[in-house]
N, C-alpha and C positions, 0 to 999 in steps of 0.2 A: 504494500500500500504506500503510494507516494505521499510525502509530507509537503504540504503547501502552507506558507505563511500568508495571512491577509493583514495588511497594515491599515488600520482605521476601523472604528466601530460605529460609524454613522450608518445611514440607510444603505449606501452602496457597499460598504464593507460587510455589513450583516447579511444582505441579500446575496453577496458573492460567496461568503462562507457557507451559507445555507445551500446554495446551488452546487457548490463543489462537494459538500458533504453528501448530498443526494446522489452524486456521481461516484461515490466510493473513495474519495480522497480523505487522507488524515489532515484535518485543517486546524491550524492554530491562529486565532485572531488576536491581534495586539491593539489595545486601546489605551490612550493616555489618561482618560478620565476614569472615575470609579464605576461608571455605568455606561451602557451603550446610549448613543444618540443624545449627547449632552452639548453639542455645538450646533451646527447648521440644521441638524435633524431634530432639534428640540422643540421649536415653536414657530414653524413656518406657516404659510397661509392655509395649509390643510387641504389643498385641492389636488385631486388626481385629474389633471386637466389637459387632455389631448387638444382641447379647443384653444389652449394657450401656446401652441407649438410654433407660432410665427417667430422666426429668429429676428434679432434686433439689427442685423446688418443692412440698414436702410438709411438713406441720407436724412430722413426726417428725425432719426434718433440723434445724429450728430448735431443737427440744427437746434434741436431742443436742448441738448447738452450745453451748447454754446450760449443759447438764450438764457438758460437758467443758472449759469455758472456762479453768479454772484447772489443768487436767491437761496437763502439757507433752508427754506421749507419746500423747495422744488421737488417734484416727483423723481427727477433725474438730476443728480448733483455730481459734478466732476470737480475735484479739488484742483486749483490752478498750480499747485506745487508739482514741479516736474520730477520725473524719475525715468531712468532708462527702461525699467520694466513697464511702466505705464505707456511710454512712447512706443515701444516695440509692440505692445499689445494692440494699441489703437491703429498702428500701421497695418498689422495683420487683419484687424477688424475691417478696415477700409478695403483692403485687398480682397476680402471675402464678400463684398457687396454684390459682385456679379453672380454669386451663388445663392443669393437671398431666396430665390424661388425654389431651387432644387433642395436646399437645406431645410426650408420650411416643410416641404413635402416629405422629406426623409424623416424629419423629427416627428411629424404626424404619424407616419407609419410605425415608428418605434413606439410612440405613446399608445397607439391603438393595440399593438401587439403585447405591450406590457400588462394591460388590464387583466387578461385571462390568467396570467401567471400570478400576479399579486393577489387578486381576489380569490383565486383558487388556493393559494398557500394559506391565506387567512382563514378560509373555510376549513381546509384540511387540518390546520393546527389549532383551530378554535380560538383565534385571536379576536378579542373585542377591542375595537379602536374607534368607536363612535362613527361607524360608517353610515353615511347618508347617500342614497342613490336618488337624489332629487334634481340632478342636472346642474348645469352652470349657465347663468344668464349674464351675457355681456351687455353693458348699458352704454348708450351714446347720447351726448347732449346736442350734437349738431350734425348737419347733413354730411359735411366733409368726412368726419370720422366714421359715420355710418356707412358711407360709400366705400371708404377704404376697407372696412370690415367685410363688405360684400366681396371685394377682390380677394381678401384673405380666405374667405369661405370657399372660394373656388379652389385655392391651393389645398385647403384642408380636405376637401372632397376628393382631390386627386390622391391624397394620402390615405383615403379610406374612412374619413370622418364626416358624416352628415351633420349639419346644423341648419336651423331655419331662422329666417328673419321674423321678428315679432313687432307688432305695433305697440304704441304706448298703452293702449287699453289691454292688449294681451300681456304686456309686462305686469300690469297691475293685477291681472287675474293669476299670473304665475306666482307673484310675490306681493300680496296686498299690503305688506308693512312698509314697502319702499316709498318714501316721500320724495317730492321734487318733480320737475318737468324734464322730459326726455324726448329726443327725436325718434328713437326706436332702439331695438336691441336684437341680439342674436342668441338663440337658446340651443344648448347642446344637451339633449336628453340623456345621453349615454355617459356623461361625466359624473363624477362623484366627489365626496369629501370625507375627511376623517382626521384623526389625531396621529400625525406621523411619529411622535415620540412613543405613544402607546403601541403602535404597529411595530416599530423597530424593536422595542423592548420585548414584545411578544415573540417576534421572529427570532431574536437572539436566544430566547429560552428554548424555542423549538430547535434551533441549531445545536444547542447543547445536548438535547435529547437525541440528536442524530450523531453525536460524538465529537462535535466541535469543542476544542479547548479555548475558552474565552479568557484571555489574560488582561485584566483591567489594571489601571494605575501603572501601566507599562509604557513609558515614554521612549519611543524608538528614536535613537539618536544617529544611527547609521545603518545603511544596508549596502552590502557589497555582493557581487555575483561574478562568477566565471562561467565557463561553458557548461558546467555540470551541476552547480549548486549555488545557493544563496545563503548569506550569513546575515542575521538580524541582531543588531546590538541594542540593548536597552540600558539606559542610565549612562553615567559619566565616570571617568577615571577608575579608581580601584573598586568602585561599586558597580561597574559595568558588567553585564552578563551577555553572553553570546549564544545563539542557537543556530544550527545549520538545518537547512531545508532543501528539498529537491526543487522547489520553485517558490516565488513570492509574487503576490498580486498587490499592487499599490492602489489603495482606495482611500487616500488620506486627505481628501478635500483640498483646501488651499495649501496644505503642506506638501502636496504631491509634487509641486514644481521643484522644490529643493531636493527631495528624495530622488526624483528623476535625474536631475543634474548630476548627482553623485554617482548615478548608475550609467552615465554617458548618454542620457536621453534628454530631449528637449520637449517639455510639456508646458507650454506657455499659459498657465492658468493665472488669472488675475482675481483677487478677492473683491467681489462686488457686494457691499454691505446692504442688507435689507433689514427692515424693522417690522415688528408686529406688536399689537396689543391684544391681550386677552381680557375681554370685558366679562366680569363675573355678574351673571344675571341673578341677583339676590332676591328679587321679588317677583310676584306673579305678573305684574304689569310689564316689567322688562322682558320677561320670558315670552309674553304674548306679543310684544312689540319688536322683537328681534327676528330677522328673517330665517327661514328654513332653507330656501333655495340659495345656493351659493352664487355670489356675484363677482363680476370683474368690471370695474369702472375704468374705462379707457382713458378718460381725461386725467384722472388722479393716479392711475396705475396702481390701484388698490384692489385686493381680492378679499373675499370673506368666506368663512365657513362656520357653521353652527355645530358645536361640539357638545352633543348631549343636550339635556334640558337647560343647563345653567351656565354654559360658556359660549361666548361669541368671539371669534378670532377675526381680526382685521390686519392685513399685512401687505407689504409692498415697498415701493420706492427703490431706487438704486443709487448707491453712493460709491464713487470711485475715489477712495481715500486711503489706499494702501491696506495694511493689516490692522488698522485701528478698529477696535471692538467697542469703543465707548458708545453708550446709549445717550444720545443727545436729546435734550428736552425740545429743541426747536424742530426736531425730526419726528418726535412722537406726537406733538400737539396737533399737526394736521390730521393724524389718524383719529384722534379723539374728536376733533371738530367735525370730521366727516361723519362719524357715527351720530353725532348730535343733529347734523343737518339732514341726513338720509333716514335716520330712525329716531326721531325726537322723543319717542316714548321709552327709549332705553336709558336707564340710569347709569351714568358713567362715573360714579363715585369710586367704584372698585375696579381699577384698571392695572393690569400687570404688563409693563413694557419689556421688550426683548429686542436684541439685534444679533444677526448672524452674518457670516461671510460666505456668499455663494461662490463656489469655485467655477469660474467661467473661462472657457476657451474662446479665442477670437472668432472662430467660425460658428460658435454657439452649439457645436456638437460635442458630445462626450468623447474622450479618448479611451477607446476600448480595443485591446489587443496586445501584441507582443512588443517588447523593448529590444534593444540591441543584443543583450544577452539572451540566449535561448531559454533561460529559466526565469526571466523577468516579464511580468505582464501588468497591464494597467486597466483600471476601470474607474475613471475619475473625470472631473471637469463637466459635471452635468448642469451647472448654472442654476437657473430658476426652475428647472424641471427635474430636480433630483429624485423626488419620490415618484413622480409620474413615469420616469424612464427606468427606475432602478431595477425592476424585475426583469425586463428584457435585456438590459446590458449585463446583468448578472448571468443570465442564461447564455448570452453571447460569449462572455469571457470564460464561462464554464466550458463551452464547446471548444474554444481556442486552447485552453489548458489540457483538456482531454485529448485533443488532436496532437498536442506537443508530446504527450507521454503515451507512446504506443505500448501494446502489451509486452514488448520486449524490455520495457523499462528504460529505454534509451531516448533521450530527447531527440525529437525529429525536427528537421528543417534547419535552415540557416538563420543566423541572427537577422532581425529586421531593422533596417535603418530608422532612426527617429524622424 
């Protein structure tokens, strides 16, 4: 039985460990926190949203970033402080604009394919994660944004995802609690929502039942590899420990870039900060006034999910500000204000703020596959669709690892250039 190390205990690391264990590998998962899913997989928007598969490589994204650069509460905020990492990332982002159409279609295909695996695993393992299959409603305040959504819908349809345009009256019928005036919307019946932290925690427990060794509070400081094996180092100096494996899969989110560089691979992930608030619905009036259908507000770039009876999650925005994890009051306030405007009956006295760093590749597609060394693999860089894509990319990297280790036990194939 081949021994595989998985670096990272977020949604991609846990789904990867689970997928590999089901294929018969001996899997050890390394996670620096005390529990699984304590960083970007802790409190995201909660959407399993194939309808949000449109990649950001569009001139309108850059124009908005420039327009909002000095506006602290902007949905998209780019810090003017330069860095080579940021410059190189945006250069590649611009270079991928000609692939906007094909990458959006491909992301949609992946998102649609991921559903069957993720929901199937949850049912098979008995994971309760506040799943709601109420669809996702995209809302638009003007004709221009609604018309653009129509063009995006054509791309989504090519990727295998149907969604339908809805009038303001149909929007009110779908979600009667939504206040305000809107030009129209698009509704995706097949999308769903839930609690990513609860799902990841439950799947990690299922992975342990399959034989995965989950090593928590293990900060991986170094990974090396040659043609036949990988060595994982945890800790520093005289306290460092090392373990040897037949292969390693890097699923370390924003830390993947540095680990990849040490392995001779270029994985140009940039940390894009997102914020969320969890509104505790502490009274019957707030519970009745909060939406059940998940929303995506195109103008403010905010998404919502209803988590059980007494929690309402609002998340979004994008901040290009390096590895800064600070929770800024001026970035949280627009989320609270939005709840008060769109759902005035919800009491916002009890609000829990959070921020996480999305690991984004410049082409907005995850890096899944082999590294330079035959025993190094990657499943990382999922950006704003980490949970939505996680199950299918775990299956994809599982297939790649299985193919690499033939029954002879010898690694197959040549190293793949980065």
